[in-house]
C-alpha positions as CSV (number, residue, x, y, z in Angstrom):
1,M,205.2,261.2,199.3
2,T,207.0,261.9,202.6
3,N,205.5,263.8,205.5
4,R,207.9,266.6,204.7
5,I,206.9,267.3,201.2
6,S,203.4,267.1,202.1
7,N,203.7,269.6,204.9
8,A,205.7,271.9,202.2
9,I,203.0,271.5,199.8
10,D,200.4,272.7,202.5
11,V,202.6,275.6,203.4
12,F,203.2,276.6,199.7
13,L,199.3,276.2,199.3
14,N,198.5,278.4,202.0
15,A,200.9,281.0,200.8
16,I,199.0,281.3,197.4
17,K,195.7,281.3,199.0
18,K,196.7,283.9,201.3
19,G,198.8,286.0,199.0
20,T,202.0,285.7,200.7
21,L,204.2,283.8,198.1
22,A,206.8,286.6,196.4
23,S,209.4,285.7,193.9
24,G,212.6,287.8,194.8
25,N,211.6,288.5,198.5
26,C,213.5,286.4,200.5
27,Y,210.7,286.9,203.4
28,A,208.1,285.5,200.9
29,C,209.7,283.1,198.5
30,A,209.1,279.3,198.9
31,V,212.4,279.2,201.4
32,G,210.9,282.0,203.5
33,N,207.3,280.6,203.7
34,L,209.0,277.2,204.8
35,V,211.0,279.1,207.0
36,A,208.1,281.5,208.4
37,S,205.9,278.4,209.1
38,G,208.9,276.3,210.7
39,M,209.3,279.1,213.1
40,G,205.9,280.6,213.8
41,V,206.1,283.4,211.9
42,K,203.1,284.8,210.5
43,L,203.3,286.4,207.0
44,I,200.4,288.6,205.9
45,S,199.7,290.8,202.7
46,N,199.0,294.3,202.8
47,L,197.7,296.3,199.6
48,V,198.9,299.4,199.4
49,A,198.5,302.1,196.6
50,S,201.6,302.2,194.3
51,G,202.6,305.1,192.5
52,I,199.5,307.6,191.4
53,G,197.4,304.7,193.1
54,V,196.3,303.3,189.8
55,K,197.2,300.1,190.9
56,L,197.8,298.1,194.2
57,I,200.8,296.0,195.0
58,K,201.1,293.5,197.6
59,I,203.4,294.5,200.5
60,I,204.5,291.2,202.5
61,C,204.9,291.8,206.0
62,N,206.2,289.6,209.0
63,I,204.1,290.4,211.9
64,N,206.3,288.9,214.4
65,D,209.3,291.6,214.7
66,E,211.2,289.6,217.1
67,V,211.8,286.5,214.9
68,D,213.3,287.1,211.5
69,N,212.5,284.5,208.8
70,S,214.9,285.9,206.1
71,N,218.4,285.1,208.4
72,W,218.7,281.9,206.0
73,S,219.2,284.6,203.0
74,K,222.8,285.1,204.7
75,L,223.7,281.7,203.7
76,F,222.5,281.8,200.2
77,S,220.8,283.8,197.5
78,T,219.7,283.7,193.6
79,F,219.5,286.6,191.6
80,G,220.0,286.5,187.5
81,G,220.2,283.2,187.2
82,I,223.2,282.6,189.6
83,Q,223.1,281.3,193.0
84,T,225.8,282.5,195.4
85,I,226.5,280.3,198.7
86,Y,228.4,282.2,201.7
87,Y,230.3,279.3,203.2
88,K,231.4,281.7,206.1
89,E,227.4,281.9,207.2
90,L,227.4,278.4,207.8
91,D,228.1,278.9,211.6
92,N,225.8,281.9,212.0
93,L,223.6,281.4,214.8
94,D,220.5,283.0,213.2
95,V,220.9,281.2,209.7
96,K,221.3,277.4,211.6
97,Q,218.2,278.5,213.8
98,S,216.3,279.4,210.3
99,I,217.5,276.3,208.6
100,E,216.7,274.2,211.3
101,A,213.1,275.5,211.4
102,T,212.3,273.6,208.6
103,E,212.4,270.0,207.8
104,F,215.1,270.6,204.8
105,T,219.1,270.6,204.9
106,W,220.4,273.7,204.0
107,E,221.6,272.6,200.8
108,E,218.3,271.5,200.3
109,L,216.9,274.8,201.1
110,A,219.4,276.1,198.3
111,K,217.9,274.0,195.5
112,I,214.6,274.8,196.4
113,E,215.2,278.5,196.4
114,F,216.9,278.3,193.5
115,A,214.5,276.4,191.8
116,F,212.0,278.8,192.5
117,E,213.7,281.9,191.8
118,I,215.0,280.3,188.1
119,N,211.3,279.2,187.2
120,T,209.2,282.4,188.1
121,K,210.3,285.5,185.6
122,I,208.3,288.2,187.6
123,R,209.8,289.4,190.6
124,F,208.2,290.7,193.6
125,A,209.2,294.1,192.7
126,A,207.6,294.2,189.4
127,Y,203.9,292.8,190.6
128,A,202.1,296.1,189.9
129,L,202.8,295.6,186.2
130,F,201.0,292.2,185.8
131,T,197.9,291.2,187.1
132,D,197.0,288.7,190.0
133,E,196.5,285.7,187.1
134,E,200.0,286.6,185.5
135,I,201.4,286.5,189.1
136,R,199.5,283.4,190.3
137,K,200.6,281.6,187.2
138,D,203.9,282.7,187.3
139,Q,204.3,281.4,190.9
140,V,202.9,278.1,190.4
141,K,205.2,277.3,187.7
142,G,207.9,278.1,189.9
143,L,206.5,275.7,192.4
144,E,206.0,273.0,190.3
145,A,209.8,272.9,189.8
146,V,210.4,273.2,193.5
147,I,208.1,270.3,194.2
148,Q,209.7,268.2,191.6
149,V,213.2,268.8,193.4
150,M,211.4,268.2,196.7
151,L,210.3,265.0,195.2
152,D,213.8,264.2,193.7
153,F,215.5,264.7,197.2
154,D,213.3,261.6,198.5
155,D,213.2,259.5,195.5
156,C,209.4,259.8,195.6
157,K,207.7,258.4,192.5
158,D,204.6,260.8,192.8
159,K,204.2,263.2,189.9
160,V,203.8,267.0,190.5
161,Q,200.4,267.1,188.8
162,E,199.2,264.7,191.1
163,V,200.2,266.2,194.2
164,F,200.4,269.8,194.0
165,T,199.5,271.1,190.7
166,S,195.6,270.1,190.9
167,K,195.3,271.0,194.3
168,V,196.3,274.7,193.7
169,E,193.8,274.3,190.8
170,L,191.2,274.4,193.5
171,I,192.2,277.6,195.3
172,P,190.2,280.4,193.9
173,V,192.1,283.5,192.6
């Protein structure tokens, strides 16, 4: 396994442990976490009451308002199983800085984002309707797809179970 994949796995494991991973949230999805890590942006998960206060939902916050780790989403996004790439944004300085903060090209990040978003079924906006275990299982499924895509980038022979799934199982829910 290459260093950049190992580093990305550490970012993902940390996001699961801290509760800062969220499908459908450009600050906190797989790419959002990679960009945040590369830019030194600290993400936190705040618990706030939802609706009548029956269920708590996690709100992901970027505590460094001076640095926006979501600028990459001006270049590409995935919604409803379809990825859109806004090529005119390739020269956008904010987008370039977001991409360059990671160890991946924009094309690789687009594949990472697509893999995560199409392999997670629970969107951030619906987290209040699910248990923490259901959300985590969904996130892990998405990240397993991401790790497979990343291993293919570097022609690694490692298996997702060996490099990711077995590690995430050690993190308590």
